[in-house]
C-alpha positions as CSV (number, residue, x, y, z in Angstrom):
1,M,15.1,1.7,-17.1
2,I,13.1,3.4,-14.3
3,T,14.0,6.7,-12.8
4,I,12.2,7.7,-9.6
5,H,11.9,11.3,-8.6
6,F,11.2,12.1,-5.0
7,Y,10.4,15.6,-3.8
8,N,11.7,15.1,-0.2
9,T,13.4,12.5,1.9
10,K,10.2,11.5,3.6
11,Q,8.8,10.3,0.3
12,M,12.0,8.4,-0.3
13,N,11.9,6.8,3.2
14,I,8.3,5.7,2.7
15,F,9.1,4.2,-0.7
16,F,12.1,2.2,0.7
17,L,10.1,1.1,3.7
18,L,7.3,-0.3,1.4
19,I,9.5,-1.7,-1.3
20,N,10.7,-4.6,0.9
21,R,7.2,-5.5,2.2
22,E,5.3,-8.2,0.4
23,F,1.8,-7.3,1.7
24,G,2.1,-3.6,2.5
25,L,1.8,-1.5,5.6
26,T,-0.9,0.6,7.3
27,R,-0.4,4.3,7.7
28,K,-0.1,3.8,11.5
29,L,2.8,1.3,11.0
30,I,4.5,3.7,8.6
31,V,4.2,6.6,11.2
32,E,5.5,4.4,14.0
33,T,8.4,3.0,12.0
34,L,9.6,6.2,10.4
35,L,8.8,8.4,13.4
36,I,7.3,11.2,11.3
37,P,4.0,13.0,11.8
38,R,0.8,11.2,10.6
39,T,-0.2,14.2,8.4
40,T,3.2,14.1,6.8
41,V,2.8,10.4,6.0
42,Y,-0.7,11.0,4.6
43,D,0.4,13.9,2.4
44,N,3.4,12.0,1.0
45,L,1.4,8.8,0.4
46,E,-1.0,10.9,-1.6
47,V,1.8,12.2,-3.8
48,L,3.3,8.8,-4.3
49,M,-0.1,7.4,-5.3
50,R,-0.7,10.2,-7.8
51,K,2.7,9.3,-9.3
52,G,1.6,5.7,-9.6
53,L,4.4,4.4,-7.3
54,V,2.2,3.4,-4.4
55,K,-1.2,1.6,-4.4
56,Y,-3.5,0.4,-1.6
57,Y,-6.0,-2.2,-0.7
58,T,-8.5,-2.5,2.1
59,K,-9.1,-5.4,4.4
60,K,-12.2,-5.7,6.6
61,T,-11.3,-6.5,10.1
62,S,-14.7,-7.0,11.7
63,K,-18.4,-6.5,10.9
64,K,-18.3,-3.0,12.4
65,G,-15.9,-0.1,11.8
66,R,-13.8,1.0,9.0
67,P,-11.6,-1.5,7.0
68,T,-7.9,-1.3,7.4
69,V,-6.0,0.3,4.5
70,Y,-2.7,-1.2,3.5
71,F,-0.2,0.6,1.2
72,Y,2.2,-1.1,-1.1
73,I,4.5,-0.4,-4.0
74,N,3.0,-0.8,-7.5
75,P,4.1,-4.3,-8.6
76,I,5.2,-3.0,-12.0
77,I,7.4,-0.4,-10.4
78,K,8.7,-2.9,-7.9
79,Q,9.6,-5.4,-10.6
80,E,11.4,-2.8,-12.7
81,F,13.2,-1.4,-9.6
82,F,14.7,-4.8,-8.7
83,K,15.5,-5.6,-12.3
84,Q,18.0,-2.8,-12.4
85,Q,21.4,-3.3,-10.9
86,I,21.6,0.4,-9.8
87,P,18.2,2.2,-9.9
88,Q,18.4,5.9,-10.5
89,I,17.0,7.8,-7.6
90,K,16.7,11.6,-7.8
91,L,15.7,14.1,-5.1
92,N,14.1,17.4,-6.3
93,F,13.9,20.0,-3.6
94,N,11.9,22.5,-5.4
């Protein structure tokens, strides 16, 4: 059984936005979809990655410039999450 602890609703919103995506989303798309500030998305993605819930990959878009970074839910977490009939989600506002 998997229990996921979120420290705020923004982390939870990012998690649920990504859980239904097969290939992940860029930070820009997360910001535009959830209508929350870019720095808030950055900070919360960092926390979710440290917890091992979110991972990322890069994709080069052209010969010049930075590669695009896509964020997605850790496949092991995603598999366990959907295995459960009712996943346990907890919010800790500490």
